[in-house]
C-alpha positions in Angstrom: 20.4 -20.0 4.5 19.2 -17.3 2.1 16.4 -18.1 -0.3 18.3 -16.7 -3.3 15.0 -15.5 -4.8 16.9 -13.1 -7.1 19.6 -15.5 -8.3 20.4 -14.9 -12.0 19.2 -11.3 -12.1 21.2 -8.2 -12.5 19.9 -5.4 -10.2 20.7 -1.8 -10.3 20.0 0.3 -7.1 20.4 4.1 -7.5 21.5 6.1 -4.5 22.8 3.0 -2.8 25.8 4.2 -0.9 23.9 5.1 2.3 20.7 4.8 4.2 17.7 3.0 2.6 19.5 2.4 -0.7 22.4 0.7 1.2 20.1 -1.5 3.1 18.2 -2.5 -0.1 21.5 -3.3 -1.9 22.6 -5.6 0.9 19.2 -7.4 1.0 19.2 -8.0 -2.7 22.8 -9.3 -2.6 21.7 -11.8 0.1 19.0 -13.0 -2.3 21.6 -13.9 -4.9 21.4 -11.0 -7.3 24.3 -9.6 -9.2 24.4 -6.0 -7.9 25.2 -2.6 -9.3 25.1 0.2 -6.9 24.9 3.8 -8.0 26.4 6.7 -6.1 26.9 10.4 -6.8 29.0 11.9 -4.0 29.6 9.2 -1.4 32.4 7.3 -3.1 34.0 6.0 0.2 30.7 4.6 1.4 30.0 3.0 -1.9 33.5 1.5 -2.0 33.1 0.0 1.5 29.8 -1.6 0.6 31.3 -3.2 -2.6 34.3 -4.4 -0.6 32.0 -6.0 1.9 29.7 -7.7 -0.7 32.6 -9.0 -2.8 34.2 -10.3 0.4 31.2 -12.7 0.8 31.3 -13.7 -2.9 28.7 -11.4 -4.3 29.2 -10.0 -7.8 29.0 -6.3 -7.2 29.9 -3.1 -9.0 29.8 0.6 -7.9 29.1 3.2 -10.6 29.2 7.0 -10.1 26.5 8.9 -11.9 24.2 11.8 -11.5 20.8 10.3 -12.3 19.4 13.6 -13.4 21.8 13.8 -16.3 21.0 11.8 -19.4 24.6 11.2 -20.4 25.5 10.0 -16.9 22.6 7.5 -17.0 23.6 6.2 -20.4 27.2 5.7 -19.2 26.0 4.0 -16.0 23.8 1.5 -17.8 26.4 0.8 -20.4 29.1 0.0 -17.8 26.7 -2.2 -15.8 25.7 -4.1 -18.9 29.3 -4.6 -20.0 30.5 -5.8 -16.6 27.5 -7.7 -15.1 25.0 -8.2 -18.0 21.6 -6.9 -18.9 19.7 -5.2 -16.1 16.4 -7.1 -15.3 15.6 -5.3 -12.0 15.8 -1.6 -11.2 15.3 0.2 -7.9 15.0 4.0 -8.2 16.1 5.1 -4.8 18.3 8.1 -5.4 16.7 11.3 -4.0 17.2 14.6 -2.3 15.1 16.2 0.4 14.2 19.9 1.0 12.7 21.4 4.1 11.7 25.0 3.5 8.7 27.2 3.6 7.0 27.1 0.2 7.2 30.9 -0.3 11.0 30.8 0.4 11.7 28.1 -2.1 13.7 29.2 -5.1 13.2 28.0 -8.6 16.7 26.5 -8.5 15.7 24.4 -5.4 12.5 23.3 -7.2 14.5 22.2 -10.3 17.1 20.3 -8.2 14.6 18.3 -6.3 12.5 17.5 -9.4 15.6 16.6 -11.4 16.8 14.0 -9.0 13.5 12.7 -7.5 11.4 12.6 -10.7 13.6 13.1 -13.8 16.1 10.6 -12.5 13.6 7.7 -12.4 12.2 8.8 -15.7 15.7 8.5 -17.3 16.5 5.2 -15.7 13.2 3.6 -16.5 13.3 4.8 -20.1 16.8 3.4 -20.5 16.1 0.0 -18.9 12.7 -0.7 -20.6 13.8 -1.7 -24.1 15.7 -4.7 -22.8 13.0 -5.6 -20.4 10.4 -5.5 -23.2 12.6 -7.6 -25.4 13.0 -10.2 -22.7 9.4 -9.9 -21.7 10.4 -9.7 -18.1 11.4 -6.9 -15.7 10.9 -5.5 -12.3 11.0 -1.8 -11.3 10.6 -0.5 -7.8 10.4 3.2 -7.1 11.2 4.5 -3.6 8.6 7.2 -3.0 7.6 8.6 0.4 4.6 8.8 2.7 4.7 12.5 1.9 3.9 11.8 -1.7 0.6 10.3 -0.4 -0.4 12.7 2.4 1.6 15.9 1.8 3.8 17.7 4.3 4.1 21.3 5.5 7.5 22.8 4.8 8.2 19.9 2.4 5.8 20.7 -0.4 8.3 20.5 -3.2 9.7 17.1 -1.9 6.2 15.8 -1.5 5.3 17.0 -5.0 8.2 15.1 -6.5 7.3 11.9 -4.7 3.6 12.4 -5.7 4.8 12.6 -9.2 6.8 9.5 -8.8 3.7 7.7 -7.5 1.7 8.8 -10.6 4.5 7.7 -12.9 4.6 4.3 -11.2 0.9 3.7 -11.7 0.9 4.9 -15.3 4.0 3.0 -16.3 2.7 -0.2 -14.7 -0.3 -0.1 -17.0 1.9 0.6 -20.1 4.5 -2.1 -19.3 2.3 -4.9 -17.9 1.6 -6.5 -21.3 5.4 -7.0 -21.7 5.7 -9.0 -18.4 7.1 -6.0 -16.5 5.9 -4.9 -13.0 6.3 -1.4 -11.7 5.6 -0.7 -8.1 6.5 1.8 -5.5 7.3 1.8 -1.8 6.2 4.8 0.3 8.3 4.7 3.5 7.2 6.6 6.6 9.8 7.9 9.1 12.8 5.6 8.8 15.7 5.7 11.3 18.5 6.6 8.9 21.6 8.8 9.5 19.7 11.6 7.8 16.7 11.4 10.2 19.0 11.1 13.2 20.7 14.3 12.0 17.5 16.2 11.4 15.7 15.2 14.7 17.0 15.0 18.2 16.0 12.2 20.6 13.0 14.1 22.0 11.6 14.8 18.5 12.2 11.2 17.5 10.4 9.9 20.6 7.5 12.2 19.9 7.3 11.1 16.3 7.3 7.4 17.3 4.4 8.1 19.6 2.3 9.3 16.6 2.8 6.0 14.8 0.4 3.2 15.6 3.3 0.7 15.6 4.9 2.9 18.3 8.3 2.9 16.7 10.3 4.4 13.8 10.9 2.3 10.8 14.2 0.6 10.1 16.0 0.3 6.8 15.5 -3.4 6.9 11.7 -2.9 6.8 12.0 -1.1 3.5 14.5 -3.6 2.1 12.3 -6.6 2.9 9.4 -4.9 1.0 11.7 -4.3 -1.9 12.9 -7.9 -2.1 9.3 -9.0 -2.1 8.2 -6.7 -4.9 11.2 -7.9 -7.0 10.6 -11.5 -6.4 8.4 -14.0 -8.3 6.1 -14.0 -5.3 4.9 -10.5 -6.4 4.5 -11.4 -10.1 0.8 -10.3 -10.1 1.4 -7.2 -7.9 1.6 -4.3 -10.3 1.1 -0.5 -10.1 0.8 -0.6 -6.3 2.1 1.8 -3.7 3.2 -0.2 -0.7 3.3 2.0 2.5 6.0 0.9 5.0 5.0 3.2 7.8 3.7 1.3 10.8 0.0 2.2 9.9 0.8 5.9 10.2 -1.1 6.7 7.0 -3.7 4.0 7.4 
Protein backbone atom coordinates (compact mmCIF):
# COMPACT_ATOMS: atom_id res chain seq x y z
CA UNK A 1 0.00 0.00 0.00
CA UNK A 2 1.30 3.47 -0.85
CA UNK A 3 2.06 5.93 1.92
CA UNK A 4 0.16 8.74 0.20
CA UNK A 5 2.65 11.25 1.62
CA UNK A 6 1.63 13.86 -0.96
CA UNK A 7 -2.14 13.48 -0.71
CA UNK A 8 -3.97 16.80 -1.02
CA UNK A 9 -1.18 18.53 -2.95
CA UNK A 10 -1.14 19.66 -6.55
CA UNK A 11 2.26 18.92 -8.11
CA UNK A 12 3.56 20.24 -11.42
CA UNK A 13 6.46 18.39 -13.05
CA UNK A 14 7.99 20.04 -16.09
CA UNK A 15 9.48 17.93 -18.86
CA UNK A 16 7.58 14.91 -17.58
CA UNK A 17 6.72 13.01 -20.74
CA UNK A 18 9.92 10.92 -20.81
CA UNK A 19 12.94 9.81 -18.81
CA UNK A 20 13.52 11.16 -15.32
CA UNK A 21 10.51 13.45 -15.42
CA UNK A 22 8.23 10.58 -16.35
CA UNK A 23 9.54 8.49 -13.47
CA UNK A 24 9.12 11.36 -11.02
CA UNK A 25 5.56 11.96 -12.17
CA UNK A 26 4.62 8.33 -11.64
CA UNK A 27 6.20 8.28 -8.18
CA UNK A 28 4.37 11.43 -7.10
CA UNK A 29 1.09 10.05 -8.36
CA UNK A 30 1.59 6.90 -6.28
CA UNK A 31 2.00 9.13 -3.23
CA UNK A 32 -1.46 10.61 -3.70
CA UNK A 33 -0.68 13.90 -5.44
CA UNK A 34 -2.88 15.55 -8.01
CA UNK A 35 -0.51 15.70 -10.92
CA UNK A 36 0.13 18.13 -13.77
CA UNK A 37 2.74 17.01 -16.25
CA UNK A 38 4.31 19.44 -18.69
CA UNK A 39 5.60 18.52 -22.12
CA UNK A 40 6.87 20.49 -25.10
CA UNK A 41 7.18 18.13 -28.06
CA UNK A 42 6.36 14.62 -26.82
CA UNK A 43 2.57 14.78 -26.91
CA UNK A 44 2.07 11.05 -27.52
CA UNK A 45 4.25 10.04 -24.57
CA UNK A 46 2.51 12.58 -22.32
CA UNK A 47 -0.88 11.29 -23.40
CA UNK A 48 0.08 7.69 -22.63
CA UNK A 49 1.27 8.66 -19.16
CA UNK A 50 -1.93 10.57 -18.38
CA UNK A 51 -4.05 7.68 -19.65
CA UNK A 52 -2.17 5.24 -17.43
CA UNK A 53 -2.45 7.45 -14.35
CA UNK A 54 -6.12 8.21 -14.83
CA UNK A 55 -6.70 4.50 -15.33
CA UNK A 56 -5.65 3.87 -11.72
CA UNK A 57 -7.70 6.76 -10.37
CA UNK A 58 -5.09 9.53 -10.27
CA UNK A 59 -6.16 13.11 -10.98
CA UNK A 60 -3.75 13.99 -13.78
CA UNK A 61 -3.45 16.62 -16.48
CA UNK A 62 -1.00 17.10 -19.36
CA UNK A 63 -0.12 20.65 -20.39
CA UNK A 64 1.95 21.65 -23.41
CA UNK A 65 4.30 24.58 -22.80
CA UNK A 66 7.76 25.84 -23.65
CA UNK A 67 9.07 26.70 -20.18
CA UNK A 68 11.51 29.22 -21.64
CA UNK A 69 8.59 31.41 -22.79
CA UNK A 70 6.91 33.60 -20.20
CA UNK A 71 3.51 33.53 -21.91
CA UNK A 72 3.57 29.72 -22.16
CA UNK A 73 4.42 29.44 -18.47
CA UNK A 74 1.57 31.76 -17.51
CA UNK A 75 -0.92 29.79 -19.61
CA UNK A 76 0.33 26.51 -18.16
CA UNK A 77 -0.04 27.61 -14.55
CA UNK A 78 -3.45 29.15 -15.20
CA UNK A 79 -4.72 25.93 -16.78
CA UNK A 80 -3.43 23.77 -13.94
CA UNK A 81 -4.91 26.09 -11.32
CA UNK A 82 -8.25 26.06 -13.10
CA UNK A 83 -8.47 22.28 -13.49
CA UNK A 84 -6.60 20.92 -10.45
CA UNK A 85 -6.18 23.79 -7.99
CA UNK A 86 -3.32 25.88 -6.64
CA UNK A 87 0.12 24.35 -7.13
CA UNK A 88 1.87 23.65 -3.85
CA UNK A 89 4.73 21.54 -5.24
CA UNK A 90 6.90 22.25 -8.28
CA UNK A 91 9.53 20.02 -9.87
CA UNK A 92 11.65 21.83 -12.46
CA UNK A 93 12.85 18.93 -14.58
CA UNK A 94 12.60 20.20 -18.17
CA UNK A 95 16.02 20.49 -19.73
CA UNK A 96 18.09 20.14 -22.87
CA UNK A 97 21.62 18.79 -23.24
CA UNK A 98 24.48 19.84 -25.48
CA UNK A 99 27.64 17.88 -26.25
CA UNK A 100 30.11 20.03 -28.17
CA UNK A 101 33.57 21.49 -27.96
CA UNK A 102 33.35 24.85 -26.25
CA UNK A 103 35.02 26.71 -29.14
CA UNK A 104 32.52 25.20 -31.57
CA UNK A 105 29.48 26.25 -29.55
CA UNK A 106 27.36 28.95 -31.14
CA UNK A 107 25.67 31.81 -29.36
CA UNK A 108 22.35 30.32 -30.45
CA UNK A 109 23.20 27.01 -28.77
CA UNK A 110 24.24 28.82 -25.57
CA UNK A 111 20.97 30.76 -25.55
CA UNK A 112 18.87 27.63 -26.13
CA UNK A 113 20.44 25.68 -23.28
CA UNK A 114 20.29 28.59 -20.84
CA UNK A 115 16.70 29.43 -21.82
CA UNK A 116 15.39 25.97 -21.01
CA UNK A 117 17.68 24.87 -18.18
CA UNK A 118 17.91 28.12 -16.22
CA UNK A 119 15.37 30.65 -17.46
CA UNK A 120 12.65 27.98 -17.37
CA UNK A 121 13.05 27.27 -13.65
CA UNK A 122 13.27 31.02 -13.01
CA UNK A 123 9.95 31.63 -14.76
CA UNK A 124 8.21 28.69 -13.08
CA UNK A 125 9.51 29.54 -9.61
CA UNK A 126 8.55 33.18 -9.99
CA UNK A 127 5.04 32.22 -11.07
CA UNK A 128 4.41 29.69 -8.29
CA UNK A 129 5.90 31.64 -5.38
CA UNK A 130 3.11 34.19 -4.69
CA UNK A 131 0.57 31.47 -3.84
CA UNK A 132 3.13 29.50 -1.85
CA UNK A 133 3.98 32.61 0.16
CA UNK A 134 0.27 33.35 0.73
CA UNK A 135 -0.28 29.77 1.96
CA UNK A 136 3.00 29.79 3.91
CA UNK A 137 3.81 26.42 2.42
CA UNK A 138 5.55 25.21 -0.70
CA UNK A 139 8.00 22.68 -2.05
CA UNK A 140 10.31 23.26 -5.02
CA UNK A 141 12.74 20.66 -6.36
CA UNK A 142 15.10 21.54 -9.19
CA UNK A 143 16.65 18.72 -11.21
CA UNK A 144 20.25 19.78 -11.72
CA UNK A 145 23.14 17.46 -12.67
CA UNK A 146 26.38 16.09 -11.35
CA UNK A 147 28.00 18.16 -14.11
CA UNK A 148 26.77 21.30 -12.37
CA UNK A 149 28.94 20.30 -9.40
CA UNK A 150 32.06 18.94 -11.07
CA UNK A 151 32.00 20.26 -14.65
CA UNK A 152 32.39 18.21 -17.80
CA UNK A 153 34.58 18.44 -20.91
CA UNK A 154 32.53 18.94 -24.07
CA UNK A 155 29.51 19.83 -21.92
CA UNK A 156 30.65 23.17 -20.54
CA UNK A 157 27.49 25.03 -21.51
CA UNK A 158 25.19 22.36 -20.08
CA UNK A 159 27.30 22.23 -16.91
CA UNK A 160 27.15 26.02 -16.61
CA UNK A 161 23.37 25.98 -16.87
CA UNK A 162 23.08 23.36 -14.14
CA UNK A 163 25.64 25.15 -11.99
CA UNK A 164 23.49 28.24 -12.30
CA UNK A 165 20.45 26.24 -11.27
CA UNK A 166 22.30 25.03 -8.19
CA UNK A 167 23.17 28.62 -7.24
CA UNK A 168 19.55 29.65 -7.82
CA UNK A 169 18.39 26.81 -5.58
CA UNK A 170 20.62 27.82 -2.68
CA UNK A 171 19.77 31.51 -2.98
CA UNK A 172 16.01 31.07 -3.36
CA UNK A 173 15.95 28.69 -0.39
CA UNK A 174 17.35 31.46 1.83
CA UNK A 175 14.82 33.95 0.50
CA UNK A 176 11.76 31.70 0.68
CA UNK A 177 12.43 29.79 3.92
CA UNK A 178 10.75 32.39 6.19
CA UNK A 179 7.53 31.75 4.25
CA UNK A 180 7.54 28.01 4.96
CA UNK A 181 8.91 27.09 1.52
CA UNK A 182 11.74 24.66 0.84
CA UNK A 183 13.85 24.79 -2.31
CA UNK A 184 16.22 21.91 -2.97
CA UNK A 185 17.93 20.32 -5.94
CA UNK A 186 18.83 16.83 -7.06
CA UNK A 187 22.08 16.32 -8.95
CA UNK A 188 21.79 12.98 -10.75
CA UNK A 189 24.83 11.13 -11.99
CA UNK A 190 24.58 8.88 -15.07
CA UNK A 191 20.99 7.64 -15.17
CA UNK A 192 19.94 4.83 -17.49
CA UNK A 193 17.37 6.67 -19.62
CA UNK A 194 16.55 6.36 -23.31
CA UNK A 195 18.77 9.38 -23.93
CA UNK A 196 21.80 7.77 -22.30
CA UNK A 197 21.16 4.48 -24.06
CA UNK A 198 21.10 6.40 -27.34
CA UNK A 199 24.30 8.33 -26.61
CA UNK A 200 26.40 5.42 -25.27
CA UNK A 201 26.80 1.90 -26.57
CA UNK A 202 26.97 -1.10 -24.23
CA UNK A 203 30.77 -1.02 -23.99
CA UNK A 204 30.77 2.66 -23.00
CA UNK A 205 28.00 2.08 -20.46
CA UNK A 206 29.90 -0.79 -18.90
CA UNK A 207 33.05 1.32 -18.69
CA UNK A 208 31.10 4.15 -17.08
CA UNK A 209 29.54 1.82 -14.51
CA UNK A 210 33.03 0.64 -13.55
CA UNK A 211 33.97 4.24 -12.66
CA UNK A 212 31.08 4.54 -10.19
CA UNK A 213 31.70 3.18 -6.66
CA UNK A 214 28.21 1.64 -6.64
CA UNK A 215 29.27 -0.32 -9.76
CA UNK A 216 26.12 0.49 -11.69
CA UNK A 217 24.34 3.22 -13.57
CA UNK A 218 21.51 4.98 -11.78
CA UNK A 219 17.87 4.23 -12.48
CA UNK A 220 15.03 6.68 -12.93
CA UNK A 221 13.49 5.26 -9.75
CA UNK A 222 16.55 6.37 -7.76
CA UNK A 223 15.95 10.00 -8.68
CA UNK A 224 12.18 9.72 -8.25
CA UNK A 225 12.55 8.37 -4.71
CA UNK A 226 14.82 11.28 -3.79
CA UNK A 227 12.30 13.72 -5.21
CA UNK A 228 9.42 12.21 -3.23
CA UNK A 229 11.47 12.55 -0.06
CA UNK A 230 12.31 16.22 -0.68
CA UNK A 231 8.65 17.02 -1.35
CA UNK A 232 7.36 15.16 1.69
CA UNK A 233 6.94 16.39 5.25
CA UNK A 234 9.89 14.18 6.20
CA UNK A 235 12.13 16.79 4.56
CA UNK A 236 10.48 19.88 6.07
CA UNK A 237 13.80 21.00 7.62
CA UNK A 238 15.89 20.14 4.56
CA UNK A 239 16.35 23.36 2.61
CA UNK A 240 18.84 24.77 0.14
CA UNK A 241 20.49 21.38 -0.31
CA UNK A 242 21.89 19.66 -3.38
CA UNK A 243 21.24 15.93 -3.11
CA UNK A 244 23.59 13.94 -5.33
CA UNK A 245 22.07 10.73 -6.65
CA UNK A 246 25.19 9.28 -8.23
CA UNK A 247 26.33 6.11 -6.47
CA UNK A 248 29.15 8.05 -4.71
CA UNK A 249 30.67 9.05 -8.06
CA UNK A 250 31.23 12.62 -6.87
CA UNK A 251 31.87 11.79 -3.20
